[in-house]
PDB file as gemmi writes it, atoms N, CA and C in Angstrom:
CRYST1    1.000    1.000    1.000  90.00  90.00  90.00 P 1                      
ATOM      1  N   MET A   1      11.160  15.194 -19.929  1.00  0.00           N  
ATOM      2  CA  MET A   1      11.936  15.630 -18.793  1.00  0.00           C  
ATOM      3  C   MET A   1      12.953  14.573 -18.369  1.00  0.00           C  
ATOM      4  N   PHE A   2      12.449  13.498 -17.809  1.00  0.00           N  
ATOM      5  CA  PHE A   2      13.311  12.438 -17.298  1.00  0.00           C  
ATOM      6  C   PHE A   2      14.118  11.811 -18.423  1.00  0.00           C  
ATOM      7  N   GLY A   3      13.431  11.509 -19.531  1.00  0.00           N  
ATOM      8  CA  GLY A   3      14.105  10.893 -20.665  1.00  0.00           C  
ATOM      9  C   GLY A   3      15.182  11.775 -21.252  1.00  0.00           C  
ATOM     10  N   GLU A   4      14.921  13.058 -21.323  1.00  0.00           N  
ATOM     11  CA  GLU A   4      15.909  13.996 -21.850  1.00  0.00           C  
ATOM     12  C   GLU A   4      17.145  14.039 -20.953  1.00  0.00           C  
ATOM     13  N   LEU A   5      16.924  14.102 -19.654  1.00  0.00           N  
ATOM     14  CA  LEU A   5      18.042  14.148 -18.719  1.00  0.00           C  
ATOM     15  C   LEU A   5      18.872  12.874 -18.805  1.00  0.00           C  
ATOM     16  N   ILE A   6      18.218  11.739 -18.848  1.00  0.00           N  
ATOM     17  CA  ILE A   6      18.931  10.466 -18.940  1.00  0.00           C  
ATOM     18  C   ILE A   6      19.743  10.390 -20.226  1.00  0.00           C  
ATOM     19  N   ALA A   7      19.154  10.826 -21.315  1.00  0.00           N  
ATOM     20  CA  ALA A   7      19.845  10.792 -22.603  1.00  0.00           C  
ATOM     21  C   ALA A   7      21.095  11.664 -22.599  1.00  0.00           C  
ATOM     22  N   GLN A   8      21.133  12.645 -21.717  1.00  0.00           N  
ATOM     23  CA  GLN A   8      22.262  13.577 -21.692  1.00  0.00           C  
ATOM     24  C   GLN A   8      23.261  13.302 -20.567  1.00  0.00           C  
ATOM     25  N   LEU A   9      23.008  12.288 -19.749  1.00  0.00           N  
ATOM     26  CA  LEU A   9      23.888  12.021 -18.618  1.00  0.00           C  
ATOM     27  C   LEU A   9      25.304  11.643 -19.022  1.00  0.00           C  
ATOM     28  N   ASP A  10      25.516  11.228 -20.251  1.00  0.00           N  
ATOM     29  CA  ASP A  10      26.870  10.889 -20.672  1.00  0.00           C  
ATOM     30  C   ASP A  10      27.681  12.130 -21.053  1.00  0.00           C  
ATOM     31  N   ARG A  11      27.060  13.296 -20.965  1.00  0.00           N  
ATOM     32  CA  ARG A  11      27.778  14.559 -21.173  1.00  0.00           C  
ATOM     33  C   ARG A  11      28.341  15.012 -19.831  1.00  0.00           C  
ATOM     34  N   PRO A  12      29.647  15.268 -19.760  1.00  0.00           N  
ATOM     35  CA  PRO A  12      30.244  15.664 -18.481  1.00  0.00           C  
ATOM     36  C   PRO A  12      29.578  16.881 -17.831  1.00  0.00           C  
ATOM     37  N   ASP A  13      29.170  17.852 -18.616  1.00  0.00           N  
ATOM     38  CA  ASP A  13      28.554  19.039 -18.004  1.00  0.00           C  
ATOM     39  C   ASP A  13      27.220  18.696 -17.339  1.00  0.00           C  
ATOM     40  N   VAL A  14      26.473  17.788 -17.928  1.00  0.00           N  
ATOM     41  CA  VAL A  14      25.184  17.391 -17.360  1.00  0.00           C  
ATOM     42  C   VAL A  14      25.407  16.541 -16.111  1.00  0.00           C  
ATOM     43  N   ALA A  15      26.286  15.551 -16.198  1.00  0.00           N  
ATOM     44  CA  ALA A  15      26.564  14.696 -15.036  1.00  0.00           C  
ATOM     45  C   ALA A  15      27.130  15.530 -13.883  1.00  0.00           C  
ATOM     46  N   ASN A  16      28.033  16.449 -14.189  1.00  0.00           N  
ATOM     47  CA  ASN A  16      28.599  17.302 -13.138  1.00  0.00           C  
ATOM     48  C   ASN A  16      27.535  18.203 -12.527  1.00  0.00           C  
ATOM     49  N   SER A  17      26.619  18.670 -13.337  1.00  0.00           N  
ATOM     50  CA  SER A  17      25.531  19.496 -12.833  1.00  0.00           C  
ATOM     51  C   SER A  17      24.661  18.698 -11.866  1.00  0.00           C  
ATOM     52  N   VAL A  18      24.358  17.470 -12.218  1.00  0.00           N  
ATOM     53  CA  VAL A  18      23.581  16.604 -11.320  1.00  0.00           C  
ATOM     54  C   VAL A  18      24.355  16.358 -10.035  1.00  0.00           C  
ATOM     55  N   MET A  19      25.651  16.117 -10.154  1.00  0.00           N  
ATOM     56  CA  MET A  19      26.469  15.846  -8.965  1.00  0.00           C  
ATOM     57  C   MET A  19      26.414  17.006  -7.972  1.00  0.00           C  
ATOM     58  N   THR A  20      26.342  18.232  -8.474  1.00  0.00           N  
ATOM     59  CA  THR A  20      26.318  19.387  -7.569  1.00  0.00           C  
ATOM     60  C   THR A  20      25.013  19.481  -6.791  1.00  0.00           C  
ATOM     61  N   THR A  21      23.989  18.760  -7.224  1.00  0.00           N  
ATOM     62  CA  THR A  21      22.692  18.805  -6.532  1.00  0.00           C  
ATOM     63  C   THR A  21      22.567  17.721  -5.464  1.00  0.00           C  
ATOM     64  N   LEU A  22      23.527  16.810  -5.420  1.00  0.00           N  
ATOM     65  CA  LEU A  22      23.472  15.698  -4.475  1.00  0.00           C  
ATOM     66  C   LEU A  22      24.023  16.097  -3.115  1.00  0.00           C  
ATOM     67  N   HIS A  23      23.560  15.410  -2.088  1.00  0.00           N  
ATOM     68  CA  HIS A  23      24.153  15.569  -0.764  1.00  0.00           C  
ATOM     69  C   HIS A  23      25.636  15.245  -0.893  1.00  0.00           C  
ATOM     70  N   SER A  24      26.478  15.960  -0.182  1.00  0.00           N  
ATOM     71  CA  SER A  24      27.928  15.794  -0.333  1.00  0.00           C  
ATOM     72  C   SER A  24      28.391  14.364  -0.050  1.00  0.00           C  
ATOM     73  N   ASP A  25      27.765  13.675   0.896  1.00  0.00           N  
ATOM     74  CA  ASP A  25      28.144  12.285   1.189  1.00  0.00           C  
ATOM     75  C   ASP A  25      27.856  11.381  -0.005  1.00  0.00           C  
ATOM     76  N   VAL A  26      26.726  11.586  -0.641  1.00  0.00           N  
ATOM     77  CA  VAL A  26      26.361  10.785  -1.812  1.00  0.00           C  
ATOM     78  C   VAL A  26      27.324  11.079  -2.955  1.00  0.00           C  
ATOM     79  N   ALA A  27      27.631  12.330  -3.186  1.00  0.00           N  
ATOM     80  CA  ALA A  27      28.558  12.709  -4.263  1.00  0.00           C  
ATOM     81  C   ALA A  27      29.934  12.088  -4.029  1.00  0.00           C  
ATOM     82  N   ARG A  28      30.418  12.137  -2.801  1.00  0.00           N  
ATOM     83  CA  ARG A  28      31.724  11.536  -2.499  1.00  0.00           C  
ATOM     84  C   ARG A  28      31.700  10.025  -2.725  1.00  0.00           C  
ATOM     85  N   GLN A  29      30.615   9.376  -2.326  1.00  0.00           N  
ATOM     86  CA  GLN A  29      30.525   7.928  -2.538  1.00  0.00           C  
ATOM     87  C   GLN A  29      30.504   7.594  -4.025  1.00  0.00           C  
ATOM     88  N   ILE A  30      29.814   8.388  -4.809  1.00  0.00           N  
ATOM     89  CA  ILE A  30      29.796   8.160  -6.254  1.00  0.00           C  
ATOM     90  C   ILE A  30      31.197   8.335  -6.825  1.00  0.00           C  
ATOM     91  N   GLU A  31      31.886   9.376  -6.407  1.00  0.00           N  
ATOM     92  CA  GLU A  31      33.250   9.594  -6.889  1.00  0.00           C  
ATOM     93  C   GLU A  31      34.160   8.429  -6.518  1.00  0.00           C  
ATOM     94  N   ARG A  32      34.029   7.928  -5.285  1.00  0.00           N  
ATOM     95  CA  ARG A  32      34.839   6.773  -4.857  1.00  0.00           C  
ATOM     96  C   ARG A  32      34.514   5.523  -5.668  1.00  0.00           C  
ATOM     97  N   ARG A  33      33.227   5.284  -5.877  1.00  0.00           N  
ATOM     98  CA  ARG A  33      32.837   4.093  -6.640  1.00  0.00           C  
ATOM     99  C   ARG A  33      33.301   4.188  -8.077  1.00  0.00           C  
ATOM    100  N   ALA A  34      33.229   5.370  -8.663  1.00  0.00           N  
ATOM    101  CA  ALA A  34      33.712   5.570 -10.033  1.00  0.00           C  
ATOM    102  C   ALA A  34      35.208   5.297 -10.109  1.00  0.00           C  
ATOM    103  N   THR A  35      35.953   5.826  -9.156  1.00  0.00           N  
ATOM    104  CA  THR A  35      37.397   5.602  -9.121  1.00  0.00           C  
ATOM    105  C   THR A  35      37.712   4.124  -8.958  1.00  0.00           C  
ATOM    106  N   ALA A  36      37.009   3.464  -8.055  1.00  0.00           N  
ATOM    107  CA  ALA A  36      37.232   2.031  -7.821  1.00  0.00           C  
ATOM    108  C   ALA A  36      36.942   1.207  -9.064  1.00  0.00           C  
ATOM    109  N   ALA A  37      36.011   1.670  -9.878  1.00  0.00           N  
ATOM    110  CA  ALA A  37      35.653   0.954 -11.108  1.00  0.00           C  
ATOM    111  C   ALA A  37      36.468   1.440 -12.311  1.00  0.00           C  
ATOM    112  N   SER A  38      37.443   2.314 -12.051  1.00  0.00           N  
ATOM    113  CA  SER A  38      38.270   2.892 -13.125  1.00  0.00           C  
ATOM    114  C   SER A  38      37.410   3.578 -14.186  1.00  0.00           C  
ATOM    115  N   MET A  39      36.417   4.308 -13.712  1.00  0.00           N  
ATOM    116  CA  MET A  39      35.501   5.022 -14.602  1.00  0.00           C  
ATOM    117  C   MET A  39      35.532   6.504 -14.266  1.00  0.00           C  
ATOM    118  N   THR A  40      35.143   7.311 -15.246  1.00  0.00           N  
ATOM    119  CA  THR A  40      34.922   8.715 -14.936  1.00  0.00           C  
ATOM    120  C   THR A  40      33.611   8.821 -14.169  1.00  0.00           C  
ATOM    121  N   VAL A  41      33.448   9.899 -13.456  1.00  0.00           N  
ATOM    122  CA  VAL A  41      32.189  10.116 -12.735  1.00  0.00           C  
ATOM    123  C   VAL A  41      31.039  10.155 -13.732  1.00  0.00           C  
ATOM    124  N   THR A  42      31.252  10.805 -14.855  1.00  0.00           N  
ATOM    125  CA  THR A  42      30.208  10.890 -15.887  1.00  0.00           C  
ATOM    126  C   THR A  42      29.769   9.509 -16.335  1.00  0.00           C  
ATOM    127  N   ASP A  43      30.727   8.646 -16.647  1.00  0.00           N  
ATOM    128  CA  ASP A  43      30.386   7.291 -17.094  1.00  0.00           C  
ATOM    129  C   ASP A  43      29.700   6.491 -15.988  1.00  0.00           C  
ATOM    130  N   PHE A  44      30.149   6.666 -14.751  1.00  0.00           N  
ATOM    131  CA  PHE A  44      29.533   5.948 -13.641  1.00  0.00           C  
ATOM    132  C   PHE A  44      28.089   6.392 -13.443  1.00  0.00           C  
ATOM    133  N   VAL A  45      27.875   7.700 -13.433  1.00  0.00           N  
ATOM    134  CA  VAL A  45      26.524   8.241 -13.237  1.00  0.00           C  
ATOM    135  C   VAL A  45      25.592   7.750 -14.336  1.00  0.00           C  
ATOM    136  N   ALA A  46      26.009   7.902 -15.573  1.00  0.00           N  
ATOM    137  CA  ALA A  46      25.167   7.477 -16.700  1.00  0.00           C  
ATOM    138  C   ALA A  46      24.904   5.979 -16.640  1.00  0.00           C  
ATOM    139  N   GLY A  47      25.936   5.195 -16.357  1.00  0.00           N  
ATOM    140  CA  GLY A  47      25.784   3.747 -16.290  1.00  0.00           C  
ATOM    141  C   GLY A  47      24.897   3.300 -15.148  1.00  0.00           C  
ATOM    142  N   ALA A  48      25.031   3.935 -13.996  1.00  0.00           N  
ATOM    143  CA  ALA A  48      24.222   3.558 -12.835  1.00  0.00           C  
ATOM    144  C   ALA A  48      22.743   3.818 -13.089  1.00  0.00           C  
ATOM    145  N   VAL A  49      22.438   4.953 -13.671  1.00  0.00           N  
ATOM    146  CA  VAL A  49      21.038   5.276 -13.951  1.00  0.00           C  
ATOM    147  C   VAL A  49      20.477   4.341 -15.008  1.00  0.00           C  
ATOM    148  N   ARG A  50      21.234   4.085 -16.042  1.00  0.00           N  
ATOM    149  CA  ARG A  50      20.749   3.183 -17.097  1.00  0.00           C  
ATOM    150  C   ARG A  50      20.589   1.755 -16.574  1.00  0.00           C  
ATOM    151  N   GLU A  51      21.484   1.327 -15.725  1.00  0.00           N  
ATOM    152  CA  GLU A  51      21.363  -0.010 -15.125  1.00  0.00           C  
ATOM    153  C   GLU A  51      20.082  -0.111 -14.308  1.00  0.00           C  
ATOM    154  N   PHE A  52      19.776   0.927 -13.544  1.00  0.00           N  
ATOM    155  CA  PHE A  52      18.533   0.943 -12.782  1.00  0.00           C  
ATOM    156  C   PHE A  52      17.348   0.808 -13.733  1.00  0.00           C  
ATOM    157  N   LEU A  53      17.345   1.586 -14.787  1.00  0.00           N  
ATOM    158  CA  LEU A  53      16.222   1.572 -15.728  1.00  0.00           C  
ATOM    159  C   LEU A  53      16.016   0.198 -16.359  1.00  0.00           C  
ATOM    160  N   GLU A  54      17.110  -0.498 -16.582  1.00  0.00           N  
ATOM    161  CA  GLU A  54      17.031  -1.805 -17.235  1.00  0.00           C  
ATOM    162  C   GLU A  54      16.708  -2.947 -16.277  1.00  0.00           C  
ATOM    163  N   SER A  55      17.064  -2.799 -14.995  1.00  0.00           N  
ATOM    164  CA  SER A  55      16.961  -3.982 -14.139  1.00  0.00           C  
ATOM    165  C   SER A  55      16.233  -3.785 -12.807  1.00  0.00           C  
ATOM    166  N   ALA A  56      15.739  -2.600 -12.544  1.00  0.00           N  
ATOM    167  CA  ALA A  56      15.073  -2.368 -11.253  1.00  0.00           C  
ATOM    168  C   ALA A  56      13.799  -3.196 -11.140  1.00  0.00           C  
ATOM    169  N   GLU A  57      13.576  -3.683  -9.944  1.00  0.00           N  
ATOM    170  CA  GLU A  57      12.366  -4.462  -9.689  1.00  0.00           C  
ATOM    171  C   GLU A  57      11.187  -3.525  -9.480  1.00  0.00           C  
ATOM    172  N   ASP A  58      10.013  -4.086  -9.572  1.00  0.00           N  
ATOM    173  CA  ASP A  58       8.784  -3.290  -9.499  1.00  0.00           C  
ATOM    174  C   ASP A  58       8.666  -2.462  -8.223  1.00  0.00           C  
ATOM    175  N   ASP A  59       9.099  -3.015  -7.100  1.00  0.00           N  
ATOM    176  CA  ASP A  59       8.961  -2.258  -5.851  1.00  0.00           C  
ATOM    177  C   ASP A  59       9.804  -0.987  -5.861  1.00  0.00           C  
ATOM    178  N   LEU A  60      10.981  -1.039  -6.477  1.00  0.00           N  
ATOM    179  CA  LEU A  60      11.804   0.168  -6.586  1.00  0.00           C  
ATOM    180  C   LEU A  60      11.165   1.189  -7.527  1.00  0.00           C  
ATOM    181  N   TRP A  61      10.580   0.695  -8.610  1.00  0.00           N  
ATOM    182  CA  TRP A  61       9.890   1.610  -9.535  1.00  0.00           C  
ATOM    183  C   TRP A  61       8.724   2.297  -8.833  1.00  0.00           C  
ATOM    184  N   PHE A  62       7.996   1.535  -8.045  1.00  0.00           N  
ATOM    185  CA  PHE A  62       6.872   2.105  -7.322  1.00  0.00           C  
ATOM    186  C   PHE A  62       7.350   3.179  -6.346  1.00  0.00           C  
ATOM    187  N   GLN A  63       8.414   2.886  -5.617  1.00  0.00           N  
ATOM    188  CA  GLN A  63       8.977   3.866  -4.694  1.00  0.00           C  
ATOM    189  C   GLN A  63       9.435   5.117  -5.441  1.00  0.00           C  
ATOM    190  N   LEU A  64      10.118   4.907  -6.561  1.00  0.00           N  
ATOM    191  CA  LEU A  64      10.616   6.036  -7.344  1.00  0.00           C  
ATOM    192  C   LEU A  64       9.469   6.899  -7.857  1.00  0.00           C  
ATOM    193  N   LEU A  65       8.444   6.256  -8.386  1.00  0.00           N  
ATOM    194  CA  LEU A  65       7.307   7.020  -8.900  1.00  0.00           C  
ATOM    195  C   LEU A  65       6.600   7.795  -7.795  1.00  0.00           C  
ATOM    196  N   SER A  66       6.532   7.217  -6.612  1.00  0.00           N  
ATOM    197  CA  SER A  66       5.924   7.915  -5.482  1.00  0.00           C  
ATOM    198  C   SER A  66       6.726   9.159  -5.106  1.00  0.00           C  
ATOM    199  N   ILE A  67       8.030   9.057  -5.133  1.00  0.00           N  
ATOM    200  CA  ILE A  67       8.908  10.187  -4.814  1.00  0.00           C  
ATOM    201  C   ILE A  67       8.822  11.257  -5.895  1.00  0.00           C  
ATOM    202  N   VAL A  68       8.899  10.841  -7.146  1.00  0.00           N  
ATOM    203  CA  VAL A  68       8.919  11.769  -8.281  1.00  0.00           C  
ATOM    204  C   VAL A  68       7.594  12.516  -8.403  1.00  0.00           C  
ATOM    205  N   ARG A  69       6.515  11.854  -8.097  1.00  0.00           N  
ATOM    206  CA  ARG A  69       5.187  12.447  -8.233  1.00  0.00           C  
ATOM    207  C   ARG A  69       5.056  13.731  -7.410  1.00  0.00           C  
ATOM    208  N   LYS A  70       5.779  13.819  -6.311  1.00  0.00           N  
ATOM    209  CA  LYS A  70       5.695  14.970  -5.415  1.00  0.00           C  
ATOM    210  C   LYS A  70       6.709  16.066  -5.743  1.00  0.00           C  
ATOM    211  N   SER A  71       7.511  15.863  -6.766  1.00  0.00           N  
ATOM    212  CA  SER A  71       8.622  16.760  -7.055  1.00  0.00           C  
ATOM    213  C   SER A  71       8.264  17.863  -8.049  1.00  0.00           C  
ATOM    214  N   GLU A  72       8.919  18.999  -7.871  1.00  0.00           N  
ATOM    215  CA  GLU A  72       8.782  20.089  -8.841  1.00  0.00           C  
ATOM    216  C   GLU A  72       9.654  19.843 -10.068  1.00  0.00           C  
ATOM    217  N   ASP A  73      10.703  19.035  -9.920  1.00  0.00           N  
ATOM    218  CA  ASP A  73      11.586  18.691 -11.035  1.00  0.00           C  
ATOM    219  C   ASP A  73      11.733  17.170 -11.067  1.00  0.00           C  
ATOM    220  N   PRO A  74      10.746  16.487 -11.645  1.00  0.00           N  
ATOM    221  CA  PRO A  74      10.720  15.015 -11.584  1.00  0.00           C  
ATOM    222  C   PRO A  74      11.958  14.336 -12.166  1.00  0.00           C  
ATOM    223  N   GLY A  75      12.479  14.838 -13.264  1.00  0.00           N  
ATOM    224  CA  GLY A  75      13.648  14.204 -13.877  1.00  0.00           C  
ATOM    225  C   GLY A  75      14.849  14.244 -12.961  1.00  0.00           C  
ATOM    226  N   LEU A  76      15.132  15.410 -12.438  1.00  0.00           N  
ATOM    227  CA  LEU A  76      16.273  15.549 -11.532  1.00  0.00           C  
ATOM    228  C   LEU A  76      16.058  14.744 -10.259  1.00  0.00           C  
ATOM    229  N   THR A  77      14.884  14.792  -9.718  1.00  0.00           N  
ATOM    230  CA  THR A  77      14.582  14.042  -8.502  1.00  0.00           C  
ATOM    231  C   THR A  77      14.763  12.543  -8.739  1.00  0.00           C  
ATOM    232  N   ALA A  78      14.333  12.053  -9.878  1.00  0.00           N  
ATOM    233  CA  ALA A  78      14.488  10.632 -10.188  1.00  0.00           C  
ATOM    234  C   ALA A  78      15.966  10.250 -10.247  1.00  0.00           C  
ATOM    235  N   VAL A  79      16.756  11.044 -10.935  1.00  0.00           N  
ATOM    236  CA  VAL A  79      18.188  10.741 -11.054  1.00  0.00           C  
ATOM    237  C   VAL A  79      18.862  10.834  -9.682  1.00  0.00           C  
ATOM    238  N   GLN A  80      18.540  11.855  -8.910  1.00  0.00           N  
ATOM    239  CA  GLN A  80      19.104  11.980  -7.565  1.00  0.00           C  
ATOM    240  C   GLN A  80      18.759  10.760  -6.710  1.00  0.00           C  
ATOM    241  N   THR A  81      17.517  10.331  -6.775  1.00  0.00           N  
ATOM    242  CA  THR A  81      17.069   9.185  -5.984  1.00  0.00           C  
ATOM    243  C   THR A  81      17.781   7.911  -6.410  1.00  0.00           C  
ATOM    244  N   ILE A  82      17.872   7.695  -7.695  1.00  0.00           N  
ATOM    245  CA  ILE A  82      18.559   6.501  -8.208  1.00  0.00           C  
ATOM    246  C   ILE A  82      20.007   6.493  -7.747  1.00  0.00           C  
ATOM    247  N   LEU A  83      20.692   7.614  -7.888  1.00  0.00           N  
ATOM    248  CA  LEU A  83      22.105   7.677  -7.496  1.00  0.00           C  
ATOM    249  C   LEU A  83      22.274   7.479  -5.993  1.00  0.00           C  
ATOM    250  N   LYS A  84      21.362   8.000  -5.218  1.00  0.00           N  
ATOM    251  CA  LYS A  84      21.428   7.774  -3.767  1.00  0.00           C  
ATOM    252  C   LYS A  84      21.264   6.292  -3.468  1.00  0.00           C  
ATOM    253  N   TRP A  85      20.323   5.639  -4.134  1.00  0.00           N  
ATOM    254  CA  TRP A  85      20.112   4.209  -3.926  1.00  0.00           C  
ATOM    255  C   TRP A  85      21.329   3.406  -4.338  1.00  0.00           C  
ATOM    256  N   VAL A  86      22.004   3.821  -5.385  1.00  0.00           N  
ATOM    257  CA  VAL A  86      23.174   3.086  -5.880  1.00  0.00           C  
ATOM    258  C   VAL A  86      24.262   3.014  -4.808  1.00  0.00           C  
ATOM    259  N   VAL A  87      24.428   4.081  -4.051  1.00  0.00           N  
ATOM    260  CA  VAL A  87      25.543   4.120  -3.089  1.00  0.00           C  
ATOM    261  C   VAL A  87      25.099   3.876  -1.648  1.00  0.00           C  
ATOM    262  N   THR A  88      23.825   3.599  -1.439  1.00  0.00           N  
ATOM    263  CA  THR A  88      23.302   3.381  -0.088  1.00  0.00           C  
ATOM    264  C   THR A  88      22.938   1.916   0.097  1.00  0.00           C  
ATOM    265  N   GLU A  89      23.429   1.363   1.180  1.00  0.00           N  
ATOM    266  CA  GLU A  89      23.043  -0.014   1.514  1.00  0.00           C  
ATOM    267  C   GLU A  89      21.588  -0.012   1.941  1.00  0.00           C  
ATOM    268  N   ARG A  90      20.807  -0.925   1.388  1.00  0.00           N  
ATOM    269  CA  ARG A  90      19.386  -1.027   1.764  1.00  0.00           C  
ATOM    270  C   ARG A  90      19.110  -2.423   2.235  1.00  0.00           C  
TER     271      ARG A  90                                                      
END                                                                             
C-alpha cells in the first residue's frame, strides 16, 4: 500500500490525485514551496516524501505510525500527514 503509493508519486497523475485529498491550505503551501524551489508539484511531493523516509527521526515515525494505524487508507494517510508536516511549522 504505502510502498506502492510512494513508488508512484513521481507520476503527475498520482501526485495530483494526492494533492486533491489535502486541505486546501496545505495544497496551496505545497504549490508555493514547489514554485519557490523551481520544481513541479509532482517532483516536490515525491521528493518531500522520500526525504522524510530517509531522514525522519524516530519520534516522527512513531507519530506517523500512530496516525496510520487508525486509518482506512494507511498509504494515503501517511503521505497526507508527511506533506502536512513538510509545510507546517512545528
